[in-house]
C-alpha positions as a Python dict, from the first residue, in 0.01 Angstrom:
ca = {
    (1, 'M'): (0, 0, 0),
    (2, 'K'): (-71, 361, 157),
    (3, 'I'): (161, 596, 370),
    (4, 'K'): (154, 892, 558),
    (5, 'M'): (450, 1128, 533),
    (6, 'K'): (588, 1233, 875),
    (7, 'V'): (812, 1537, 717),
    (8, 'N'): (802, 1694, 418),
    (9, 'K'): (1032, 1501, 154),
    (10, 'I'): (1123, 1583, -229),
    (11, 'A'): (1157, 1259, -402),
    (12, 'T'): (1084, 1066, -708),
    (13, 'A'): (773, 1129, -934),
    (14, 'N'): (804, 889, -1202),
    (15, 'Q'): (947, 552, -1271),
    (16, 'N'): (1230, 662, -1446),
    (17, 'G'): (1325, 933, -1168),
    (18, 'S'): (1358, 1209, -1403),
    (19, 'D'): (1094, 1412, -1208),
    (20, 'T'): (1039, 1503, -854),
    (21, 'M'): (776, 1600, -629),
    (22, 'T'): (725, 1707, -272),
    (23, 'Y'): (579, 1440, -75),
    (24, 'V'): (381, 1664, 172),
    (25, 'K'): (404, 1614, 587),
    (26, 'D'): (77, 1455, 730),
    (27, 'S'): (-33, 1353, 332),
    (28, 'V'): (-200, 1024, 253),
    (29, 'Y'): (-28, 886, -68),
    (30, 'D'): (-123, 548, -253),
    (31, 'M'): (146, 344, -392),
    (32, 'N'): (32, 70, -598),
    (33, 'A'): (286, 31, -901),
    (34, 'P'): (625, -154, -808),
    (35, 'W'): (846, 152, -810),
    (36, 'Q'): (620, 341, -560),
    (37, 'M'): (608, 53, -343),
    (38, 'K'): (1010, 66, -355),
    (39, 'L'): (988, 425, -273),
    (40, 'A'): (744, 387, -16),
    (41, 'T'): (936, 107, 165),
    (42, 'N'): (1279, 330, 164),
    (43, 'L'): (1055, 609, 324),
    (44, 'I'): (905, 402, 589),
    (45, 'N'): (1248, 249, 634),
    (46, 'N'): (1424, 566, 689),
    (47, 'G'): (1143, 721, 921),
    (48, 'L'): (1033, 955, 678),
    (49, 'A'): (670, 794, 681),
    (50, 'E'): (445, 520, 794),
    (51, 'S'): (236, 262, 670),
    (52, 'V'): (-127, 337, 697),
    (53, 'A'): (-386, 27, 724),
    (54, 'N'): (-639, -4, 466),
    (55, 'E'): (-992, 161, 588),
    (56, 'T'): (-1279, -77, 649),
    (57, 'T'): (-1638, 51, 645),
    (58, 'K'): (-1909, -157, 832),
    (59, 'K'): (-2260, -86, 717),
    (60, 'V'): (-2517, -160, 1015),
    (61, 'V'): (-2829, -327, 902),
    (62, 'T'): (-3106, -301, 1158),
    (63, 'E'): (-3453, -527, 1104),
    (64, 'M'): (-3755, -302, 1093),
    (65, 'E'): (-4095, -425, 1237),
    (66, 'T'): (-4378, -493, 981),
    (67, 'K'): (-4755, -465, 1056),
    (68, 'V'): (-4932, -774, 939),
    (69, 'E'): (-5311, -679, 933),
    (70, 'K'): (-5564, -982, 995),
    (71, 'K'): (-5753, -992, 682),
    (72, 'S'): (-5844, -1377, 711),
    (73, 'K'): (-6152, -1292, 870),
    (74, 'S'): (-6254, -1062, 583),
    (75, 'L'): (-6155, -1293, 337),
    (76, 'L'): (-6358, -1605, 495),
    (77, 'K'): (-6666, -1409, 515),
    (78, 'K'): (-6637, -1287, 113),
    (79, 'V'): (-6569, -1630, 26),
    (80, 'F'): (-6839, -1817, 254),
    (81, 'G'): (-7060, -1548, 276),
    (82, 'K'): (-7188, -1391, 604),
    (83, 'K'): (-7154, -1627, 928),
    (84, 'K'): (-7495, -1683, 1099),
}
């Protein structure tokens, strides 16, 4: 889950809660661990952060035209000899 902070907030920085950090306004944080998901849910419910949708990238592929040379006539001449 990704969240974007609406305001600066000091909150826990590890699972035990023994370290703190400042979650900075307009920054996006990736919350993957279970304790981080709980923290993110609390921040969202209290209006301090908002959930960010996963970004998807799309690659556009276009077909390119290919030139096909006509080699059939020259190939026939080599195989059968010159036409009379």
